[in-house]
C-alpha positions as CSV (number, residue, x, y, z in Angstrom):
1,M,6.9,2.0,-25.3
2,N,6.8,5.8,-25.0
3,I,8.1,5.4,-21.5
4,L,11.2,3.5,-22.6
5,N,11.8,5.9,-25.5
6,D,11.7,8.8,-23.1
7,A,14.0,6.9,-20.6
8,Y,16.5,6.2,-23.3
9,S,16.4,9.8,-24.5
10,N,17.0,11.0,-20.9
11,I,19.9,8.6,-20.5
12,D,21.5,10.2,-23.6
13,K,21.2,13.5,-21.8
14,G,22.8,12.2,-18.7
15,Q,19.5,12.0,-16.8
16,S,17.7,9.2,-15.0
17,T,13.9,8.6,-15.2
18,L,11.9,8.2,-12.0
19,M,8.6,6.4,-12.7
20,V,5.7,5.5,-10.5
21,A,3.1,2.9,-11.6
22,V,-0.1,3.7,-9.8
23,D,-2.4,0.7,-9.0
24,L,-6.1,1.4,-8.5
25,S,-8.4,-0.9,-6.5
26,S,-11.5,-2.2,-8.4
27,A,-11.1,0.6,-10.8
28,F,-13.6,-0.5,-13.5
29,H,-16.4,-1.0,-11.0
30,T,-16.3,2.7,-9.8
31,V,-17.0,4.5,-13.1
32,E,-20.1,6.6,-12.6
33,H,-22.1,6.5,-15.9
34,S,-23.4,10.0,-15.7
35,V,-19.9,11.5,-15.0
36,L,-18.5,9.4,-17.9
37,L,-21.1,10.6,-20.3
38,T,-20.5,14.2,-19.3
39,R,-16.7,13.8,-19.8
40,L,-17.2,12.2,-23.2
41,E,-19.3,15.1,-24.3
42,N,-17.2,18.0,-22.7
43,S,-13.7,16.6,-23.2
44,F,-14.0,14.6,-26.4
45,G,-17.0,16.3,-28.2
46,M,-19.1,13.1,-28.3
47,T,-22.7,14.2,-28.9
48,G,-25.7,13.1,-30.8
49,V,-26.0,9.4,-31.9
50,A,-22.5,8.5,-30.7
51,R,-23.3,9.7,-27.1
52,E,-26.7,8.0,-27.2
53,W,-25.1,4.8,-28.3
54,I,-22.7,4.8,-25.3
55,A,-25.5,5.8,-23.0
56,S,-27.6,2.8,-24.3
57,Y,-24.6,0.5,-23.8
58,L,-24.2,1.5,-20.2
59,A,-28.0,1.7,-19.4
60,D,-28.7,-2.1,-19.4
61,L,-25.8,-3.2,-17.2
62,K,-27.0,-5.5,-14.4
63,Q,-25.3,-7.5,-11.7
64,F,-26.2,-10.4,-9.4
65,V,-24.5,-12.7,-6.9
66,R,-24.5,-16.5,-7.4
67,V,-23.4,-19.0,-4.7
68,G,-23.6,-22.6,-5.9
69,S,-27.0,-23.0,-7.5
70,E,-28.5,-20.1,-5.7
71,A,-28.6,-16.5,-7.1
72,C,-30.1,-13.2,-6.0
73,A,-32.2,-11.0,-8.2
74,A,-30.4,-8.9,-10.8
75,T,-30.1,-5.2,-10.0
76,S,-29.3,-2.3,-12.4
77,C,-25.8,-0.7,-12.1
78,S,-25.3,3.0,-12.2
79,C,-21.5,2.5,-11.9
80,G,-19.0,0.3,-13.6
81,V,-18.0,-0.8,-17.1
82,L,-17.7,-4.4,-18.4
83,Q,-14.1,-5.4,-17.7
84,A,-14.0,-8.0,-20.5
85,S,-15.3,-5.7,-23.2
86,V,-13.2,-4.0,-25.9
87,L,-14.7,-0.6,-24.9
88,C,-13.7,-0.9,-21.3
89,P,-10.1,0.4,-21.5
90,L,-11.1,3.3,-23.7
91,L,-14.1,4.3,-21.5
92,F,-12.0,4.2,-18.4
93,V,-9.2,6.3,-19.8
94,A,-11.9,8.8,-20.9
95,Y,-13.3,8.8,-17.4
96,I,-9.9,9.7,-15.8
97,C,-8.8,12.0,-18.6
98,P,-8.5,15.1,-16.2
99,V,-5.5,13.4,-14.6
100,V,-3.6,14.4,-17.8
101,S,-4.1,18.1,-16.9
102,V,-2.9,17.4,-13.3
103,A,0.4,15.8,-14.6
104,T,1.0,18.6,-17.1
105,Q,0.5,21.2,-14.3
106,F,3.5,19.8,-12.5
107,G,5.7,19.1,-15.6
108,V,5.3,15.3,-15.1
109,S,4.9,12.9,-18.0
110,L,2.0,10.5,-18.1
111,H,1.2,7.2,-19.8
112,Q,-2.2,5.5,-19.5
113,Y,-3.9,2.4,-20.7
114,A,-7.0,1.1,-19.1
115,D,-6.5,1.3,-15.3
116,D,-2.6,1.3,-15.7
117,T,-1.3,4.8,-14.9
118,Q,2.4,5.6,-15.0
119,L,3.8,9.0,-13.9
120,Y,7.4,9.8,-14.6
121,I,9.9,12.6,-14.7
122,A,13.6,13.1,-15.7
123,L,16.1,13.5,-12.9
124,S,19.3,15.5,-13.3
125,K,22.3,15.2,-11.0
126,S,22.5,18.9,-10.5
127,D,18.8,19.4,-9.4
128,M,17.4,16.0,-8.5
129,N,15.5,17.1,-5.4
130,T,13.4,19.6,-7.4
131,S,12.3,16.9,-9.9
132,V,11.5,14.4,-7.1
133,D,9.4,17.1,-5.3
134,K,7.5,17.8,-8.5
135,L,6.6,14.1,-8.9
136,Q,5.7,13.9,-5.2
137,N,3.4,16.9,-5.4
138,C,1.9,15.5,-8.6
139,L,1.2,12.2,-6.9
140,S,-0.5,13.9,-3.9
141,T,-2.7,15.9,-6.3
142,V,-3.5,12.8,-8.4
143,H,-4.3,10.9,-5.2
144,L,-6.7,13.7,-4.1
145,W,-8.4,13.7,-7.6
146,F,-8.9,10.0,-7.5
147,S,-10.4,10.2,-4.0
148,Q,-12.8,12.9,-5.1
149,N,-13.9,10.8,-8.0
150,G,-14.5,7.5,-6.1
151,L,-11.2,5.8,-7.0
152,V,-8.8,4.4,-4.5
153,I,-5.0,4.0,-5.0
154,N,-3.6,0.8,-3.7
155,P,-0.1,1.7,-2.5
156,E,0.9,-1.9,-1.8
157,K,0.6,-2.8,-5.4
158,S,1.9,0.5,-6.8
159,E,5.6,0.5,-7.8
160,A,8.4,3.0,-8.1
161,V,11.2,2.4,-10.7
162,L,14.4,4.2,-11.5
163,L,15.3,3.8,-15.2
164,S,18.9,4.7,-15.7
165,T,22.4,3.4,-16.4
166,S,24.1,1.5,-13.5
167,Q,26.4,4.5,-12.9
168,Q,23.4,6.9,-12.7
169,A,21.5,4.4,-10.5
170,R,24.3,4.3,-7.9
171,A,24.4,8.1,-7.7
172,S,20.6,8.4,-7.5
173,T,19.8,5.6,-5.1
174,S,22.3,7.0,-2.6
175,L,19.9,10.0,-2.2
176,L,16.6,8.3,-3.2
177,T,15.2,5.0,-1.9
178,G,11.5,5.4,-2.6
179,V,8.5,7.5,-3.3
180,N,5.5,8.3,-1.2
181,V,2.3,7.0,-2.8
182,A,-1.1,7.6,-1.0
183,G,0.7,7.9,2.3
184,C,2.9,4.8,2.0
185,M,6.5,4.5,0.9
186,C,7.0,2.6,-2.3
187,H,10.6,1.5,-2.4
188,L,12.5,1.4,-5.7
189,Q,11.9,-1.8,-7.7
190,T,14.2,-3.7,-10.1
191,P,13.8,-2.0,-13.6
192,S,14.1,-5.4,-15.5
193,K,10.7,-6.6,-14.0
194,F,9.0,-3.4,-15.1
195,I,10.5,-3.4,-18.6
196,S,9.4,-7.0,-19.2
197,R,5.8,-6.0,-18.3
198,V,6.0,-3.0,-20.7
199,F,6.8,-5.3,-23.6
200,V,4.0,-7.8,-22.6
201,F,1.4,-5.0,-22.4
202,S,2.6,-3.5,-25.7
203,I,2.2,-6.8,-27.4
204,I,-1.3,-7.3,-26.0
205,Y,-2.2,-3.7,-27.0
206,M,-1.0,-4.2,-30.6
207,E,-2.9,-7.5,-30.8
208,C,-6.1,-5.8,-29.6
209,I,-5.9,-2.8,-32.1
210,S,-5.0,-5.2,-35.0
211,H,-8.6,-6.4,-34.9
212,F,-10.0,-3.0,-35.8
């Protein structure tokens, strides 16, 4: 919902909002436990019993492959978090928390929930190219950070959206048709599809936190 609030605020200022939703391939399976624990301690101050509890939760994870009635022996996992668990979204966001600093460095806004990462920036008619360049440079640095931390951006499933009035959209799309994500061009998508997903994710998120 923060994205929509920011987009509406930018429209009131006569600005469009260019947003890129970054898709990560098999994101939850790539979380290195030792790195996660270090980030929880250094970035969030989680020490003592709380850290030991998370370490214990991660220590007993095992995996195996079953085909029909046959299954291989279970092996311990030093990477990955349980995708169906309540903790999974929180642990993954903690794992990729340094991305916030990358976005801030370029003056780009960021929204994260689980493996959904949206980067966006306001575009003004007088200096649109500068804002687009900031977002592109931010995306390149984020791509590098993800690669260095074992995460892979899937450009085919990533999306670029321009949130604006129809008049602003006509002026912007004449100069901008897409955004480069991980070496591939993501063409601008229909905003209505993105907005509908935002509301669905918001409802799911509110339902999840209502159980706490």
